[in-house]
ZAGUMAR-566817 format. One record per residue (C-alpha): residue in three letters; x, y, z. Coordinates in steps of 0.02 Angstrom, whole numbers, padded with zeros to 5 digits, always signed. Example, Ala and Ser with C-alpha at 12.3 -4.5 7.8 and 13.67 -1.06 7.14 Angstrom:
<nodes>
ALA+00615-00225+00390 SER+00684-00053+00357 
</nodes>
This chain:
<nodes>
MET-01643+01586+01521 ALA-01500+01665+01576 ASP-01405+01757+01458 VAL-01227+01685+01394 SER-01083+01749+01320 LEU-01010+01690+01154 GLU-00844+01633+01246 GLU-00973+01529+01327 ILE-01081+01465+01177 LYS-00899+01404+01090 ASN-00875+01295+01258 GLU-01039+01217+01239 LYS-01082+01268+01409 VAL-01280+01283+01307 ASP-01354+01146+01199 LEU-01416+01226+01073 GLU-01491+01054+00982 LYS-01625+01062+01127 ILE-01673+01227+01166 PRO-01841+01306+01051 VAL-01772+01390+00900 ASP-01819+01550+00946 GLU-01695+01534+01080 VAL-01573+01500+00978 PHE-01570+01677+00890 GLU-01574+01746+01059 GLN-01435+01658+01137 LEU-01323+01668+00971 LYS-01371+01860+00979 CYS-01434+01869+00798 THR-01579+01878+00698 ARG-01679+01806+00552 LYS-01576+01945+00431 GLY-01426+01840+00456 LEU-01242+01927+00526 THR-01156+02064+00442 SER-00962+02048+00368 GLU-00909+02146+00533 GLU-01018+02016+00655 GLY-00980+01865+00550 GLU-00770+01919+00562 LYS-00793+01991+00765 ARG-00868+01793+00766 LEU-00718+01701+00670 GLN-00591+01749+00803 ILE-00715+01677+00929 PHE-00746+01515+00842 GLY-00609+01489+00727 PRO-00641+01419+00554 ASN-00764+01306+00496 LYS-00618+01157+00459 LEU-00551+01029+00557 GLU-00412+01052+00618 GLU-00260+00934+00534 LYS-00136+00853+00638 GLN+00019+00872+00586 GLU+00136+00708+00627 ASN+00333+00735+00675 LYS+00367+00587+00535 PHE+00577+00568+00632 LEU+00486+00543+00779 LYS+00387+00413+00718 PHE+00520+00338+00616 LEU+00634+00333+00784 GLY+00488+00250+00856 PHE+00504+00104+00771 MET+00673+00075+00877 TRP+00616+00123+01043 ASN+00631-00059+01140 PRO+00763-00085+01254 LEU+00851-00231+01160 SER+00902-00121+01024 TRP+00967+00017+01152 VAL+01100-00124+01208 MET+01164-00208+01041 GLU+01213-00088+00912 SER+01161-00239+00783 ALA+00972-00253+00844 ALA+00986-00068+00825 ILE+01037-00096+00644 MET+00903-00224+00622 ALA+00773-00114+00687 ILE+00825+00028+00584 VAL+00787-00089+00440 LEU+00606-00139+00502 ALA+00565+00038+00538 ASN+00601+00088+00371 GLY+00496-00030+00296 GLY+00356+00002+00415 PHE+00376+00185+00403 ILE+00337+00182+00217 GLU+00216+00064+00247 GLU+00107+00174+00381 ASN+00143+00315+00306 ASN+00092+00288+00126 ALA-00074+00220+00198 GLY-00124+00426+00216 ASN-00197+00513+00358 ALA-00369+00475+00405 ALA-00416+00636+00474 ALA-00380+00712+00286 ALA-00487+00566+00226 LEU-00628+00619+00338 MET-00606+00812+00290 ALA-00640+00770+00115 ASN-00830+00751+00144 LEU-00855+00932+00213 ALA-00936+01045+00116 PRO-00799+01192+00026 GLN-00934+01319-00005 ALA-01117+01386+00079 LYS-01280+01491+00045 ALA-01267+01617+00203 LEU-01370+01762+00244 ARG-01243+01910+00279 ASP-01264+02102+00248 GLY-01457+02053+00231 LYS-01423+01957+00079 TRP-01385+01778+00008 GLN-01224+01747-00064 GLU-01092+01624-00084 VAL-00965+01608+00060 GLU-00829+01476+00123 ALA-00887+01334+00219 ALA-00740+01415+00332 VAL-00785+01559+00369 LEU-00977+01515+00429 VAL-00999+01551+00623 PRO-01131+01499+00750 GLY-01260+01636+00719 ASP-01245+01632+00512 VAL-01418+01596+00425 ILE-01376+01476+00285 SER-01476+01411+00140 ILE-01497+01222+00095 LYS-01561+01131-00047 LEU-01567+00966-00142 GLY-01385+00900-00169 ASP-01314+01027-00048 ILE-01184+00951+00090 VAL-01234+01032+00248 PRO-01084+01144+00296 ALA-01098+01165+00487 ASP-01207+01080+00620 ALA-01376+01190+00603 ARG-01553+01195+00658 LEU-01686+01208+00542 LEU-01803+01363+00531 GLU-01986+01378+00433 GLY-02030+01275+00304 ASP-02060+01094+00238 PRO-01949+00963+00303 LEU-01804+00889+00202 LYS-01728+00714+00172 ILE-01548+00715+00247 ASP-01431+00586+00187 GLN-01351+00547+00378 ALA-01212+00407+00278 ALA-01045+00483+00311 LEU-01105+00507+00494 THR-01215+00337+00533 GLY-01178+00215+00377 GLU-01341+00213+00332 SER-01414+00234+00154 LEU-01593+00284+00184 PRO-01616+00471+00216 VAL-01714+00535+00374 THR-01845+00663+00380 ARG-01809+00828+00470 SER-01939+00964+00521 PRO-01914+01124+00559 GLY-01842+01156+00740 ASP-01754+00996+00706 GLU-01545+00987+00693 VAL-01459+00930+00532 PHE-01259+00893+00546 SER-01101+00942+00454 GLY-01069+00826+00317 SER-01240+00751+00282 THR-01324+00756+00117 CYS-01486+00856+00085 LYS-01577+00727-00017 GLN-01751+00815-00046 GLY-01826+01002-00029 GLU-01759+01158+00014 ILE-01757+01271+00193 ASP-01652+01389+00291 ALA-01546+01365+00429 ILE-01469+01446+00594 VAL-01291+01394+00620 ILE-01275+01308+00810 ALA-01066+01243+00774 THR-00928+01253+00666 GLY-00764+01160+00659 VAL-00699+01044+00796 HIS-00871+01086+00883 THR-00969+00990+00736 PHE-01021+00829+00755 PHE-00906+00781+00611 GLY-00765+00897+00696 LYS-00778+00787+00839 ALA-00770+00631+00743 ALA-00609+00694+00668 HIS-00557+00736+00816 LEU-00566+00568+00892 VAL-00456+00500+00748 ASP-00317+00607+00788 SER-00309+00610+00959 THR-00294+00430+00961 ASN-00124+00347+00991 ASN-00101+00178+01048 VAL+00028+00105+01122 GLY+00031-00096+01053 HIS+00019-00223+01150 PHE+00161-00304+01049 GLN+00312-00148+01084 GLN+00238-00166+01269 VAL+00292-00343+01294 LEU+00456-00332+01179 THR+00509-00199+01327 SER+00459-00301+01468 ILE+00556-00460+01389 GLY+00695-00332+01362 ASN+00700-00263+01533 PHE+00684-00443+01620 CYS+00837-00504+01518 ILE+00915-00334+01537 CYS+00905-00364+01735 SER+00949-00560+01730 ILE+01121-00516+01650 ALA+01139-00356+01755 VAL+01119-00459+01913 GLY+01270-00605+01840 VAL+01365-00456+01782 ILE+01377-00374+01983 ILE+01368-00551+02056 GLU+01536-00591+01935 ILE+01619-00431+01982 ILE+01601-00454+02156 GLY+01644-00644+02152 MET+01806-00609+02033 TYR+01844-00440+02094 PHE+01824-00427+02280 ILE+01824-00636+02307 GLN+01930-00703+02204 HIS+02051-00577+02185 ARG+02075-00569+02010 GLN+02171-00456+01878 TYR+02068-00343+01805 ARG+02093-00408+01616 ALA+02073-00603+01663 GLY+01878-00563+01717 ILE+01838-00437+01563 ASP+01825-00592+01454 ASN+01706-00688+01580 LEU+01607-00512+01570 LEU+01610-00495+01383 VAL+01520-00705+01383 LEU+01383-00644+01512 LEU+01346-00481+01369 ILE+01352-00567+01211 GLY+01282-00738+01247 GLY+01149-00678+01372 ILE+01068-00514+01276 PRO+00932-00612+01151 ILE+01003-00488+01004 ALA+00917-00596+00878 MET+00731-00554+00966 PRO+00666-00415+00869 THR+00738-00471+00683 VAL+00653-00644+00754 LEU+00481-00587+00788 SER+00479-00457+00642 VAL+00506-00568+00515 THR+00378-00700+00589 MET+00229-00565+00566 ALA+00306-00511+00416 ILE+00274-00685+00342 GLY+00123-00712+00435 SER+00055-00536+00364 HIS+00111-00602+00179 ARG+00016-00769+00200 LEU-00148-00638+00270 SER-00126-00544+00096 GLU-00176-00724+00007 GLN-00332-00735+00117 GLY-00402-00566+00066 ALA-00321-00459+00217 ILE-00201-00355+00187 THR-00101-00277+00348 LYS-00041-00110+00342 ARG+00024-00125+00545 MET+00107-00289+00557 THR+00088-00275+00756 ALA-00097-00314+00735 ILE-00067-00486+00681 GLU-00017-00521+00899 GLU-00165-00387+00947 MET-00287-00500+00836 ALA-00237-00647+00894 GLY-00308-00602+01067 MET-00469-00518+01011 ASP-00610-00559+01100 ILE-00728-00455+01056 LEU-00767-00391+00879 CYS-00878-00237+00847 SER-00948-00253+00685 ASP-01055-00112+00563 LYS-01201-00193+00503 THR-01236-00100+00342 GLY-01122-00153+00216 THR-01050-00255+00325 LEU-01144-00369+00381 THR-01266-00351+00274 LEU-01281-00313+00076 ASN-01335-00145+00093 LYS-01463-00140-00014 LEU-01637-00145+00002 THR-01733-00309-00050 VAL-01901-00385-00029 ASP-01922-00530+00095 LYS-02038-00655-00022 SER-02061-00742+00147 LEU-02164-00602+00227 ILE-02261-00542+00093 GLU-02442-00498+00134 VAL-02569-00547-00013 PHE-02761-00478+00013 PRO-02861-00539-00151 THR-02868-00715-00118 ARG-02863-00733-00314 MET-02693-00677-00300 ASP-02524-00747-00247 ALA-02344-00666-00201 ASN-02291-00682-00368 HIS-02411-00569-00432 LEU-02405-00450-00320 ILE-02223-00410-00341 LEU-02260-00423-00533 LEU-02384-00271-00506 ALA-02286-00179-00413 ALA-02152-00167-00532 ARG-02248-00128-00679 ALA-02283+00013-00574 SER-02085+00077-00550 ARG-01965+00184-00638 VAL-01825+00109-00681 GLU-01715+00281-00687 ASN-01759+00319-00511 GLN-01608+00298-00409 ASP-01684+00300-00245 ALA-01633+00163-00129 ILE-01825+00099-00097 ASP-01857+00097-00283 ALA-01706+00017-00333 SER-01774-00127-00215 ILE-01866-00200-00323 VAL-01869-00073-00466 ASN-01968+00083-00402 MET-02151+00002-00317 LEU-02288+00096-00264 SER-02318+00224-00107 ASN-02313+00253+00079 PRO-02422+00113+00149 LYS-02537+00258+00237 GLU-02570+00362+00070 ILE-02610+00190-00022 ILE-02743+00141+00097 GLU-02823+00318+00105 LEU-02807+00283-00096 CYS-02914+00135-00070 ASP-03030+00178+00064 LEU-02997+00029+00144 LYS-03122+00011+00303 GLY-03175-00123+00454 GLU-03064-00297+00447 VAL-02970-00259+00313 ASN-02913-00093+00375 LYS-02872-00156+00542 LYS-02776-00299+00462 ALA-02687-00174+00356 HIS-02629-00083+00497 LYS-02589-00226+00620 ILE-02466-00300+00504 ILE-02377-00133+00446 ALA-02373-00109+00630 ASP-02302-00266+00662 PHE-02171-00274+00514 ALA-02094-00101+00613 ASP-02075-00202+00770 ARG-01969-00312+00674 GLY-01886-00191+00587 LEU-01969-00204+00421 ARG-02013-00062+00302 SER-02176-00062+00218 LEU-02236-00024+00050 ALA-02414-00046+00003 VAL-02479-00084-00187 ALA-02652-00067-00262 TYR-02706-00053-00455 GLN-02850-00016-00546 THR-02905-00050-00704 ILE-02938+00089-00833 PRO-03058+00010-00982 GLU-03046+00095-01114 LYS-02851+00107-01087 ASN-02829+00292-01084 LYS-02745+00367-00960 GLU-02860+00530-00956 SER-03019+00408-00907 ALA-03056+00402-00733 GLY-03067+00218-00710 SER-03120+00089-00589 GLU-03097+00113-00419 TRP-02902+00072-00334 GLU-02889-00100-00265 PHE-02777-00125-00130 VAL-02670-00277-00155 GLY-02549-00323-00037 LEU-02413-00254+00083 LEU-02213-00291+00029 PRO-02078-00294+00187 LEU-01913-00216+00137 PHE-01757-00249+00220 ASP-01563-00242+00190 PRO-01531-00431+00199 PRO-01369-00526+00293 ARG-01240-00570+00168 HIS-01256-00742+00147 ASP-01096-00801+00237 SER-01122-00676+00380 ALA-01198-00778+00500 GLU-01089-00939+00484 THR-00946-00820+00494 ILE-01023-00758+00688 ARG-01072-00945+00721 ARG-00851-00988+00685 ALA-00806-00840+00768 LEU-00934-00865+00932 GLU-00837-01064+00924 LEU-00668-00953+00920 GLY-00704-00875+01047 VAL-00745-00696+00982 SER-00895-00616+01037 VAL-00960-00512+00904 LYS-01054-00353+00952 MET-01169-00255+00800 ILE-01138-00068+00789 THR-01256+00003+00698 GLY-01334+00185+00637 ASP-01484+00108+00610 GLN-01642+00093+00707 LEU-01650-00034+00835 ALA-01776-00125+00772 ILE-01700-00162+00614 GLY-01527-00198+00723 LYS-01641-00339+00809 GLU-01689-00412+00665 THR-01544-00413+00588 GLY-01474-00492+00758 ARG-01606-00630+00752 ARG-01571-00676+00560 LEU-01378-00685+00599 GLY-01399-00786+00760 MET-01302-00652+00873 GLY-01436-00625+01001 THR-01566-00480+01011 ASN-01490-00388+01169 MET-01476-00218+01102 TYR-01500-00045+01147 PRO-01527+00106+01095 SER-01394+00237+01092 SER-01459+00352+01236 ALA-01427+00199+01336 LEU-01263+00263+01312 LEU-01275+00407+01387 SER-01289+00397+01585 ASP-01299+00245+01710 ASN-01505+00291+01704 ASN-01515+00170+01577 GLY-01658+00076+01613 SER-01551-00075+01650 SER-01500-00123+01824 MET-01313-00126+01767 ASN-01206+00008+01753 ILE-01135+00075+01573 ASP-01004-00014+01557 GLU-01079-00214+01621 LEU-01187-00166+01481 ILE-01090-00142+01358 GLU-01020-00288+01401 LYS-01165-00382+01396 ALA-01241-00321+01240 ASP-01271-00416+01062 GLY-01252-00215+00989 PHE-01316-00043+01007 ALA-01429+00044+00889 GLY-01450+00237+00812 VAL-01258+00279+00862 PHE-01138+00419+00790 PRO-00961+00420+00782 GLU-00933+00455+00951 HIS-01048+00332+01023 LYS-00947+00193+00936 TYR-00782+00268+00985 GLU-00841+00240+01165 ILE-00914+00090+01169 VAL-00728+00044+01109 ARG-00679+00140+01253 ARG-00751+00040+01356 LEU-00721-00108+01299 GLN-00542-00073+01337 ASP-00530-00012+01510 ARG-00614-00173+01542 GLN-00462-00269+01473 HIS-00537-00300+01317 ILE-00447-00336+01152 VAL-00551-00261+01031 GLY-00596-00280+00837 MET-00675-00166+00738 THR-00731-00174+00574 GLY-00823-00045+00463 ASP-00836+00061+00291 GLY-00881+00230+00316 VAL-00804+00395+00373 ASN-00935+00348+00506 ASP-00821+00222+00577 ALA-00643+00324+00556 PRO-00643+00346+00749 ALA-00686+00181+00813 LEU-00567+00070+00688 LYS-00412+00200+00741 LYS-00443+00176+00932 ALA-00484-00023+00903 ASP-00353-00134+00957 ILE-00378-00198+00768 GLY-00456-00086+00653 ILE-00527-00189+00489 ALA-00595-00111+00338 VAL-00703-00208+00247 ASP-00687-00225+00069 ASP-00755-00076-00034 ALA-00734+00023+00121 THR-00706+00223+00099 ASP-00535+00287+00112 ALA-00553+00387+00273 ALA-00616+00192+00350 ARG-00458+00114+00265 SER-00342+00262+00327 ALA-00395+00223+00524 SER-00379+00043+00504 ASP-00253-00085+00541 ILE-00293-00193+00409 VAL-00394-00213+00258 LEU-00506-00328+00171 THR-00488-00383-00009 GLN-00658-00486+00001 PRO-00822-00434+00029 GLY-00906-00490+00193 LEU-00816-00543+00371 SER-00801-00730+00315 VAL-00615-00681+00299 ILE-00608-00628+00470 VAL-00598-00795+00530 SER-00468-00839+00416 ALA-00363-00712+00496 VAL-00379-00738+00684 LEU-00331-00913+00647 THR-00184-00882+00543 SER-00145-00738+00674 ARG-00159-00855+00834 ALA-00043-00976+00735 ILE+00092-00831+00701 PHE+00074-00762+00882 GLN+00115-00956+00958 ARG+00259-00939+00841 MET+00307-00770+00937 LYS+00255-00844+01099 ASN+00375-01004+01088 TYR+00520-00915+01020 THR+00509-00792+01175 ILE+00510-00912+01319 TYR+00657-00982+01216 ALA+00737-00816+01229 VAL+00722-00795+01405 SER+00778-00961+01424 ILE+00942-00951+01336 THR+00963-00795+01431 ILE+00958-00869+01616 ARG+01046-01009+01554 ILE+01188-00921+01464 VAL+01225-00811+01623 PHE+01207-00908+01756 GLY+01296-01089+01692 PHE+01441-00967+01645 LEU+01450-00870+01783 LEU+01441-01016+01904 VAL+01583-01105+01782 ALA+01670-00941+01808 LEU+01653-00927+01988 ILE+01680-01113+02046 TRP+01815-01169+01934 LYS+01896-00998+01895 PHE+01866-01052+01707 ASP+01884-00920+01594 PHE+01773-00969+01419 SER+01803-00890+01264 PRO+01681-00735+01197 PHE+01730-00782+01010 MET+01647-00958+01048 VAL+01488-00900+01133 LEU+01490-00764+00990 ILE+01483-00934+00874 ILE+01352-01004+00964 ALA+01238-00840+00951 ILE+01277-00845+00761 LEU+01226-01027+00727 ASN+01089-01039+00858 ASP+01005-00863+00801 GLY+01011-00889+00630 THR+00963-01050+00637 ILE+00803-01009+00741 MET+00752-00900+00618 THR+00655-01049+00533 ILE+00521-01027+00684 SER+00423-00890+00576 THR+00367-01041+00466 ASP+00348-01195+00595 ARG+00218-01283+00625 VAL+00112-01242+00770 LYS-00053-01268+00855 PRO-00152-01114+00868 SER-00261-01101+01011 PRO-00443-01130+01016 VAL-00465-00956+01125 PRO-00397-00800+01100 ASP-00228-00791+01166 SER-00137-00680+01248 TRP+00036-00628+01311 LYS+00054-00741+01494 LEU+00210-00649+01534 ASN+00208-00717+01720 GLU+00205-00912+01627 ILE+00334-00866+01502 PHE+00467-00780+01630 ALA+00436-00934+01760 THR+00459-01035+01610 GLY+00606-00979+01567 ILE+00663-00964+01715 VAL+00642-01149+01781 LEU+00707-01230+01616 GLY+00850-01086+01607 SER+00916-01151+01780 TYR+00869-01326+01740 MET+00998-01300+01588 ALA+01120-01210+01676 ILE+01140-01351+01818 MET+01148-01460+01697 THR+01296-01358+01606 VAL+01387-01353+01778 PHE+01370-01527+01813 PHE+01440-01600+01659 PHE+01600-01469+01670 TRP+01616-01549+01849 LEU+01616-01711+01769 ALA+01739-01673+01652 GLU+01857-01591+01732 ASP+01848-01663+01913 THR+01804-01841+01884 ASP+01862-01983+01756 PHE+01669-02027+01755 PHE+01676-02025+01547 THR+01838-02088+01540 ASN+01805-02229+01634 THR+01604-02263+01571 PHE+01629-02235+01371 GLY+01835-02257+01375 VAL+01859-02073+01300 LYS+02020-01991+01343 SER+02042-01901+01493 ILE+02031-01683+01460 ARG+02047-01644+01648 GLY+02154-01481+01650 SER+02160-01464+01477 HIS+02080-01279+01470 GLU+02073-01283+01258 GLU+01980-01471+01244 LEU+01875-01414+01398 THR+01814-01263+01302 ALA+01779-01359+01150 ALA+01676-01483+01258 LEU+01587-01344+01354 TYR+01558-01279+01187 LEU+01464-01424+01099 GLN+01378-01442+01271 VAL+01298-01288+01270 SER+01232-01265+01086 ILE+01162-01442+01062 ILE+01051-01411+01211 SER+01016-01225+01196 GLN+00950-01246+00999 ALA+00852-01410+01054 LEU+00763-01324+01168 ILE+00664-01232+01046 PHE+00572-01410+01019 VAL+00515-01387+01196 THR+00453-01225+01194 ARG+00390-01225+01044 THR+00231-01365+01094 ARG+00122-01379+01227 GLY+00127-01576+01234 TRP+00300-01705+01225 SER+00422-01618+01117 PHE+00460-01785+01022 SER+00270-01816+01000 TYR+00212-01852+00809 SER+00045-01758+00822 GLU+00154-01597+00878 ARG+00306-01630+00756 PRO+00387-01477+00694 GLY+00407-01392+00533 ILE+00544-01486+00406 TRP+00653-01318+00404 LEU+00665-01299+00585 VAL+00730-01465+00591 VAL+00843-01446+00441 ALA+00909-01288+00520 PHE+00961-01365+00670 LEU+01029-01531+00617 ILE+01148-01402+00491 ALA+01197-01284+00633 GLN+01247-01450+00749 LEU+01337-01527+00605 VAL+01442-01383+00627 ALA+01467-01356+00795 THR+01498-01540+00809 ILE+01645-01505+00694 ILE+01717-01365+00740 ALA+01704-01458+00922 VAL+01795-01599+00854 TYR+01934-01526+00744 ALA+01964-01335+00771 LYS+02124-01297+00827 TRP+02101-01112+00861 ASP+02237-01031+00984 PHE+02141-00862+00973 ALA+02008-00930+01028 GLY+02074-01042+01165 ILE+01999-01222+01074 ALA+02066-01388+01037 GLY+01963-01524+00948 ILE+01928-01657+01044 GLY+01881-01786+00926 TRP+01738-01884+00873 ARG+01714-01998+01007 TRP+01689-01858+01146 GLY+01583-01782+01018 GLY+01450-01924+01025 VAL+01472-01941+01219 ILE+01423-01747+01212 TRP+01275-01780+01113 LEU+01227-01949+01213 PHE+01246-01824+01386 THR+01135-01692+01299 ILE+00995-01808+01221 VAL+00980-01897+01421 THR+00970-01706+01499 TYR+00844-01638+01363 ILE+00709-01772+01420 PRO+00679-01698+01597 LEU+00644-01520+01488 ASP+00471-01586+01434 ILE+00434-01649+01640 LEU+00470-01477+01694 LYS+00368-01388+01562 PHE+00229-01485+01630 LEU+00259-01458+01799 ILE+00279-01275+01786 ARG+00116-01243+01670 PHE+00011-01365+01808 ALA+00087-01237+01958 LEU+00021-01076+01872 THR-00166-01169+01775 GLY-00172-01336+01845 GLU-00226-01383+01656 ALA-00055-01452+01592 TRP-00088-01632+01609 GLU-00280-01611+01564 ASN-00208-01506+01407 TYR-00096-01652+01362 LEU-00195-01823+01386 GLU-00365-01765+01336 ASN-00280-01674+01177 LYS-00386-01509+01223 THR-00282-01388+01112 ALA-00339-01340+00925 PHE-00247-01409+00793 THR-00224-01348+00601 THR-00263-01509+00499 LYS-00425-01553+00440 LYS-00446-01719+00524 ASP-00382-01628+00708 PHE-00442-01446+00711 GLY-00587-01425+00842 LYS-00632-01580+00917 GLY-00564-01559+01074 GLU-00681-01568+01218 ARG-00634-01403+01292 GLU-00665-01306+01145 ALA-00826-01404+01092 GLN-00883-01367+01283 TRP-00828-01168+01272 ALA-00910-01160+01112 GLU-01081-01232+01165 ALA-01088-01125+01316 GLN-01039-00966+01208 ARG-01216-01016+01087 THR-01325-01057+01241 LEU-01249-00868+01308 HIS-01314-00803+01119 GLY-01471-00903+01103 LEU-01409-01019+00974 LYS-01458-01211+00938 LYS-01358-01321+01016 THR-01247-01418+00884 GLU-01162-01587+00899 SER-01017-01573+00796 PRO-00936-01437+00655 THR-01028-01466+00502 ALA-00925-01527+00343 ALA-00922-01367+00282 ALA-00842-01298+00446 ALA-00709-01432+00438 ALA-00667-01391+00264 ASP-00645-01226+00313 MET-00506-01275+00453 HIS-00432-01367+00330 ARG-00410-01227+00221 TYR-00351-01107+00364 SER-00200-01258+00409 ASN-00054-01149+00435 ALA+00080-01318+00406 VAL+00220-01292+00317 
</nodes>
């Protein structure tokens, strides 16, 4: 092999993990006698210290990031609201801690190295590739290294893989920084330090991940749309007023202010943030603490959940599978076999296998040799062991002998082979049901485990999540034994086994590249990079500090069952936000083009003060939408901006036309006078202002009842929350009183009386009805599903009576069960129905 420089070694040009150990010494230009102190110092300059770089985050920029949206740029009031919200979010996330710091807490501070021909204790940070180190029982491996001559080690890699059982490492094998020696003592040569170690790469992945939230992108897009709409209206109005109508400069300013004040949805950041804050509180009551509020809307769209196995889907506690126990003597049964095994146990031993039944006897092969099994019995025992191994079960053999004299020094009778015990880390009691319900809600669950492939498949089989799993080697190249490329394989696989932190991170990244919203659950240090990278990182109960720090949501109850509750609640919260954004976009279009046409056609100057009153009453009232009763989607939901903008444009344009039509009837005709016997207000600027104000106020706020439903807005099954109705009635009562009685010269408004008020209410109710029809037509034009959704009631409800009974949801769920090899079900179980009732979001 060609000689390479230490710089090339640093840049990982040579795979020191694979080449023979003698070549490792050759490439690192060192000997088994270790390095001199002088050589160690030189290499420290080349390779850098054996510690992880801690990313220093500019907290001031992090603080300003919470205000980075167009609506906050435009209005000072929105900026003030954003500052208040940013302060809360900043404190919350800053207190959460640094994930990389939590990772570094697992690194060894000291190491024993061979320097200047003698063993000495050194700081782990000064180790360099080429150092010879000693590893013994209880030591944390200080750097990635290759083992030299000696007996095999038992290494606990829980910090890297999350698996509790130690693995055996023989001379020539590599050991990774952050793992712990559980048995044995041996020398090793360091091959990677600092950020170049497996552990270092994991910490680097955590620090380098900086996702831009979907919520921030959507808020920016909606803000840009509203601002562009206002800009178009302002430009048209300026051209019309000043270049065509030749109006005085001061006369046109009020009309421009009307567009700016009424068109900008200044309450949007506040309404959406309050909605998420209230939702976050509800999630905390259900056992899910939200560290990043925007994770709520991302969870509503989550379609893939990547879950760690050990400690998350399973109990992380080895247990004897009684149903598979093999008893050899016909005179004994399974209970007798367990009793004999327990009698051979040592209570004080804390080995993971021993703890499963308080210390069984020994390795099956050793027991078979001890009992001198022959012939068919020997073949049977080996076949059972092989069958257990194929299913990912560990075998433990039990034998006993009789000592007639009851003296330990006696030779005793021959050892009799009693049987084999299968050991398995059992699934949590609620894992299978949680996965089934997740599939029914449109969330595909993938197992990502550091354990062996056979164990992963057996766990998947028991949980009903499929056995289409692959080893981590399948992620390394497209030549993975499958006709699919890596991206397709990851997308269709039920899980992966034998993975390290980098693999988990890569799985999440590739799924995100394929436009999936990915959730990741985990509890260990090994999960931190993937938790940070995922759209929704979920740290389960009893997770390590590193996992909690890297996550967005922390569960306070064991298992994953709370995630289903969180998904349903998140979808309900998301639906409220989506309803409001359609409303806000519609109001922008309606204000801008309604008042634009009135100003240009009739040269009518509406008072900016009255628009401000409309904004205060409507935006203040609309805050109650954060507790509105809604129907969460039965499948992952997302921001469909095309639908939002199209709906907003059509509904807003219709309301603008109705306002223009109303103004024409009031100003240019005697329709209302002749039909209802009210006094004429033609030519009365102050009274026309009052009438126009009331019509705009009522129809604008009533629009929320249209945008909040998928069906008819007056349908009882989709009735609004009581607080929304009460707030609407109070706000419009105030608006009506203003229009009826006000005599404000500074605002150019004069009262029109109760009869006119009643006429305007009647006109508004009549023109309100077509809004539902327009909503259906828009949805049908975009998806072709509007009438099907309404007539067949396909959306999921939040009540015990209705949730999950839609045919569309049932068909989708059946397709998911078929895909994952689950049994066909006719209807939701009573337990599932009870769960759905418990997750009701009705006020």
